[in-house]
C-alpha positions as CSV (number, residue, x, y, z in Angstrom):
1,M,0.6,4.6,-4.8
2,K,4.6,4.2,-5.6
3,K,6.1,0.9,-4.5
4,S,5.9,0.4,-0.7
5,E,7.1,-1.2,2.5
6,I,3.9,-1.5,4.6
7,C,3.5,-3.0,8.5
8,I,-0.5,-3.3,9.5
9,L,-0.6,-3.5,13.2
10,G,-3.9,-5.7,13.5
11,G,-3.5,-7.1,10.0
12,T,-4.9,-10.4,10.7
13,G,-8.1,-9.0,12.5
14,F,-11.5,-8.7,10.7
15,V,-10.7,-5.0,8.7
16,G,-6.8,-5.8,8.0
17,R,-8.4,-9.0,5.8
18,Y,-10.3,-6.6,3.8
19,L,-6.9,-4.0,3.6
20,I,-4.1,-6.9,3.0
21,D,-6.9,-8.0,0.1
22,Q,-6.8,-4.9,-2.0
23,L,-3.5,-3.4,-1.0
24,S,-2.3,-7.0,-2.5
25,K,-3.4,-5.5,-6.0
26,R,-0.4,-2.8,-5.5
27,D,2.9,-2.9,-5.9
28,V,3.5,-3.3,-2.2
29,T,4.8,-5.9,0.2
30,I,3.0,-6.2,3.8
31,R,4.4,-6.8,6.9
32,V,1.8,-8.7,9.4
33,P,2.9,-9.4,12.8
34,T,1.1,-12.0,14.7
35,R,1.3,-13.9,17.9
36,H,0.6,-17.3,16.6
37,R,1.4,-17.8,13.0
38,Q,-0.2,-20.8,11.9
39,R,-3.7,-19.8,12.8
40,H,-3.3,-17.4,9.8
41,R,-1.5,-19.7,7.5
42,N,-3.8,-18.7,4.8
43,L,-2.4,-15.7,4.7
44,L,1.1,-17.2,4.0
45,I,-0.1,-18.2,0.4
46,N,0.0,-14.6,-0.4
47,P,3.2,-13.5,-2.0
48,K,3.1,-10.1,-1.0
49,V,2.2,-10.8,2.5
50,N,5.3,-11.5,4.9
51,L,3.8,-13.0,8.5
52,I,6.0,-12.4,11.1
53,E,5.5,-14.1,14.6
54,A,5.9,-11.2,17.5
55,D,4.4,-9.9,20.0
56,I,3.8,-6.2,19.3
57,H,3.7,-4.8,22.8
58,D,7.4,-5.6,23.0
59,E,9.6,-2.9,22.4
60,A,12.2,-4.5,20.5
61,A,10.4,-6.7,18.6
62,L,8.3,-3.6,17.4
63,E,11.1,-1.8,16.7
64,S,12.1,-4.3,14.3
65,L,8.6,-4.5,12.2
66,L,8.5,-1.3,12.0
67,T,12.0,-0.6,11.1
68,G,12.3,0.0,7.0
69,A,8.7,0.6,6.8
70,D,7.3,3.1,4.5
71,V,4.0,2.9,6.2
72,V,2.3,1.9,8.9
73,I,-0.8,1.1,9.6
74,N,-2.2,0.5,13.4
75,L,-5.8,-1.3,13.4
76,V,-5.1,-3.0,16.8
77,G,-8.4,-2.6,19.4
78,I,-10.7,-4.3,21.7
79,L,-14.3,-4.2,22.5
80,H,-13.8,-5.9,26.1
81,G,-11.5,-6.2,28.8
82,S,-10.5,-4.6,31.7
83,P,-9.5,-0.8,32.5
84,A,-5.9,-2.1,32.2
85,A,-6.4,-4.3,29.2
86,F,-7.7,-1.2,27.3
87,R,-4.8,0.9,28.5
88,K,-2.2,-0.9,27.2
89,I,-4.3,-1.7,24.0
90,H,-5.7,1.4,23.0
91,I,-3.3,4.0,24.7
92,E,0.4,2.4,25.1
93,L,0.6,0.9,21.7
94,P,-0.2,4.1,20.1
95,K,2.3,5.7,21.8
96,K,4.9,3.0,21.2
97,V,4.0,3.1,17.7
98,V,4.2,6.9,17.1
99,N,7.5,7.3,19.2
100,L,9.1,4.4,17.2
101,C,8.0,5.7,13.5
102,N,9.6,9.0,14.9
103,R,13.1,7.6,15.7
104,L,13.0,4.9,13.1
105,C,11.9,8.0,10.0
106,V,8.8,6.1,9.3
107,P,7.2,8.8,7.1
108,R,3.8,7.9,7.3
109,L,1.3,6.2,10.0
110,L,-2.7,5.6,9.3
111,H,-4.6,5.2,12.8
112,M,-7.7,3.7,13.4
113,S,-10.1,5.0,16.2
114,A,-13.9,5.2,16.5
115,L,-16.8,7.5,16.2
116,Q,-17.0,9.2,19.5
117,A,-13.7,8.5,20.7
118,G,-12.5,11.5,23.3
119,S,-16.1,12.9,23.1
120,A,-16.5,14.7,26.3
121,N,-19.5,13.0,26.9
122,A,-18.4,9.7,26.6
123,L,-18.5,7.2,29.8
124,S,-17.1,3.9,28.3
125,Q,-13.2,2.8,29.1
126,Y,-13.5,1.6,25.1
127,L,-13.9,5.3,23.3
128,R,-12.1,7.3,26.2
129,S,-9.4,5.0,25.8
130,K,-9.5,5.5,21.8
131,G,-9.8,9.2,22.2
132,E,-6.6,9.2,24.3
133,G,-5.2,6.5,21.8
134,E,-6.2,9.2,18.5
135,N,-4.6,12.3,20.5
136,T,-1.3,10.5,20.9
137,A,-0.9,9.5,17.5
138,H,-1.6,13.1,16.4
139,H,0.5,15.2,19.7
140,L,3.3,12.9,19.3
141,S,3.8,13.0,15.1
142,S,6.5,15.4,13.9
143,H,7.3,17.2,10.9
144,K,8.7,13.7,9.3
145,L,6.1,11.8,10.7
146,K,2.3,12.5,9.0
147,V,-0.3,11.0,11.0
148,T,-4.0,10.8,9.6
149,S,-6.5,8.9,12.2
150,F,-10.3,7.3,11.0
151,R,-13.6,7.4,12.8
152,P,-15.5,4.7,11.8
153,S,-18.7,3.8,12.9
154,L,-20.1,-0.1,13.0
155,I,-18.1,-2.2,10.4
156,F,-19.8,-4.8,8.7
157,G,-18.8,-7.1,6.0
158,E,-18.0,-10.8,5.8
159,G,-16.7,-12.4,9.2
160,D,-18.1,-9.2,11.0
161,H,-19.3,-9.7,14.6
162,L,-22.6,-7.6,14.4
163,F,-24.3,-9.2,12.0
164,S,-23.2,-12.8,12.4
165,H,-23.6,-12.7,16.6
166,F,-27.7,-11.4,15.7
167,A,-27.8,-14.2,13.4
168,T,-26.8,-17.1,15.9
169,L,-28.8,-15.4,18.1
170,L,-31.4,-15.6,16.1
171,R,-31.3,-19.0,15.1
172,L,-31.7,-20.4,18.8
173,P,-35.0,-22.1,19.6
174,M,-36.0,-19.1,21.6
175,L,-39.5,-17.6,20.5
176,T,-38.2,-14.4,22.4
177,I,-35.1,-12.3,21.7
178,P,-34.7,-9.3,25.0
179,L,-32.4,-6.8,23.1
180,A,-30.9,-4.2,25.3
181,C,-30.2,-1.0,24.0
182,P,-32.6,-0.8,21.1
183,D,-32.3,2.7,20.1
184,A,-28.8,3.1,19.6
185,R,-28.1,4.6,16.4
186,F,-25.4,3.5,14.1
187,A,-24.5,4.1,10.3
188,P,-22.7,0.8,9.0
189,I,-20.0,0.9,6.9
190,H,-18.7,-1.9,5.1
191,A,-15.1,-3.2,5.8
192,A,-13.5,-3.1,2.1
193,D,-15.0,0.6,1.9
194,V,-12.8,1.9,4.9
195,A,-9.9,-0.5,3.6
196,D,-10.0,1.6,0.5
197,T,-10.4,5.2,2.4
198,L,-7.1,4.0,4.2
199,I,-5.4,3.1,1.1
200,Q,-6.4,6.8,-0.8
201,S,-5.3,8.5,2.1
202,I,-1.9,7.4,2.1
203,D,0.0,9.2,-0.5
204,R,-2.6,12.5,-0.2
205,A,-1.2,15.2,1.8
206,E,-4.4,16.7,2.4
207,S,-5.2,14.4,4.2
208,F,-1.7,14.5,6.4
209,G,-2.5,15.3,10.6
210,K,-6.5,15.0,9.9
211,R,-9.0,13.3,11.8
212,Y,-12.1,11.6,9.5
213,D,-15.2,10.5,10.8
214,L,-17.0,7.3,8.7
215,C,-19.9,6.2,8.5
216,G,-22.1,4.0,5.7
217,P,-25.0,5.9,3.6
218,K,-27.6,5.3,5.8
219,E,-28.5,5.4,9.4
220,Y,-30.4,2.8,11.7
221,S,-31.3,1.9,14.9
222,L,-30.0,-1.3,16.7
223,M,-33.5,-2.9,16.7
224,E,-33.8,-1.9,12.8
225,L,-30.8,-3.9,12.6
226,M,-31.7,-7.0,14.7
227,E,-35.1,-7.3,12.5
228,F,-32.7,-6.8,8.9
229,T,-31.0,-9.9,10.5
230,E,-34.0,-11.6,10.8
231,R,-34.9,-10.8,7.6
232,C,-31.7,-11.8,6.3
233,I,-31.6,-15.5,7.6
234,G,-35.6,-15.9,7.2
235,V,-36.5,-16.6,10.9
236,R,-39.0,-15.0,12.9
237,R,-39.1,-14.3,17.0
238,L,-40.5,-11.8,19.0
239,I,-38.0,-8.8,19.5
240,V,-38.5,-7.0,23.1
241,G,-36.5,-3.9,23.3
242,L,-35.4,-3.4,26.9
243,N,-35.8,-0.1,29.0
244,E,-32.7,1.9,30.6
245,S,-32.7,-0.3,33.8
246,M,-33.4,-3.4,32.0
247,S,-30.5,-3.1,29.8
248,K,-28.0,-2.2,32.0
249,L,-29.1,-4.9,33.9
250,Q,-28.6,-7.8,30.7
251,S,-25.2,-5.8,30.0
252,K,-24.4,-6.3,34.1
253,I,-25.1,-10.0,33.5
254,L,-23.7,-11.2,30.3
255,G,-20.5,-9.1,31.7
256,M,-20.2,-12.1,33.9
257,L,-20.8,-14.6,31.5
258,P,-18.1,-16.4,29.2
259,G,-17.2,-14.8,26.2
260,Q,-18.8,-11.1,26.8
261,L,-21.9,-10.9,24.4
262,M,-22.3,-7.5,26.3
263,T,-20.2,-5.9,29.0
264,M,-21.7,-2.7,30.6
265,D,-18.8,-0.8,28.9
266,N,-20.4,-1.9,26.0
267,F,-24.1,-0.3,27.3
268,L,-22.1,2.8,28.4
269,T,-20.8,3.0,24.4
270,M,-23.9,3.0,23.1
271,Q,-25.0,5.7,24.9
272,L,-23.4,8.3,22.5
273,P,-24.6,7.5,18.6
274,S,-22.2,6.2,16.0
275,T,-23.3,8.5,13.6
276,C,-21.8,11.4,11.3
277,S,-22.5,14.7,11.7
278,G,-22.0,15.5,8.2
279,P,-21.2,14.0,4.7
280,F,-18.6,11.3,3.9
281,P,-15.0,13.1,3.4
282,E,-14.7,14.5,-0.3
283,L,-11.2,13.9,-0.7
284,F,-12.1,9.8,-1.3
285,D,-13.8,8.4,-3.7
286,I,-15.7,6.3,-2.3
287,E,-19.1,4.2,-3.8
288,H,-21.0,3.2,-0.1
289,T,-21.7,-0.4,-0.3
290,P,-25.3,-0.3,1.7
291,I,-26.2,-3.4,4.3
292,E,-28.6,-4.2,1.6
293,S,-26.5,-5.6,-0.9
294,V,-23.9,-7.7,0.4
295,V,-25.4,-8.7,3.9
296,P,-27.7,-11.1,3.4
297,H,-26.0,-13.0,0.7
298,Y,-23.0,-13.5,3.3
299,L,-25.8,-14.3,6.2
300,G,-27.6,-16.5,3.7
301,R,-24.4,-18.7,2.5
302,K,-24.1,-19.1,6.3
303,N,-27.3,-20.2,7.0
304,Q,-27.0,-22.9,4.2
305,Q,-23.8,-24.1,6.1
306,V,-26.3,-24.3,9.5
307,R,-28.7,-26.4,7.4
308,Y,-26.5,-28.6,6.0
309,M,-24.7,-29.1,9.3
310,E,-28.2,-30.3,10.8
311,Y,-28.2,-32.6,7.9
312,R,-25.3,-34.2,8.3
313,K,-25.8,-34.6,11.9
314,W,-29.5,-36.0,11.4
315,T,-27.8,-38.5,8.9
316,N,-25.1,-39.4,10.8
317,R,-27.6,-40.6,13.5
318,A,-29.7,-42.4,11.1
């Protein structure tokens, strides 16, 4: 990759951290916007990163961020929210980004979408809005702006939501864990592999205008992923898979609680398999990272931290 000025929208998020780590090994300068600069001050020690406090939904601020960029990478997305929030983040923001890229003569845009985004069978706001945003990014591109979009399955890695959430849930003093949508299918892909794929695509003309489904090396049901987490942290629980009606009920109840561990929209999203119909795109040289090679290590470290904190609480009481 030649020396480049790269702007990463959503760079302070989960995948963004992996992407910044890999890009920092190259001859690049990285702009990362955030609403709260002090919350991400760990990035300030990286000499390649320019952490900029800005609201990316403000068009003037966004224009300033994108001016002079060689590559823009849009990783921004949400899993929970109102229809208005999904529209603002998944549809309106990509439209602003691609229009500004065209106006400012930015030559390259990478857009993060999701498997099954825009599928005719998609019922969830998440997948529908992701699909519309992806289509917008491609349809508004020009001969000067080359767009590539990526549709990953479940992304895992240290700091992820699924395995870390499962581990927290399994550590609770509960004998039985009710699991909604136990048969939902996923092909988890490591965040570092996703980041590597994006980076490899930047200068590859063969990827211009393409949309890529990204899956890991193996498929699992949600029940299998929960049981795998159970083994990683060394606990035993009775995990009860819920049928469709009970899964809906659990989703509705959890969606009304603070934190929204699961919503009805998540239930609708999981009605479609998050798996790939074909092999990983041959264009990219990726050595896949299976969940078995990394998840036990970072969940194990967290398990040790939990035991240490419990020990400290006990000693303080003593």
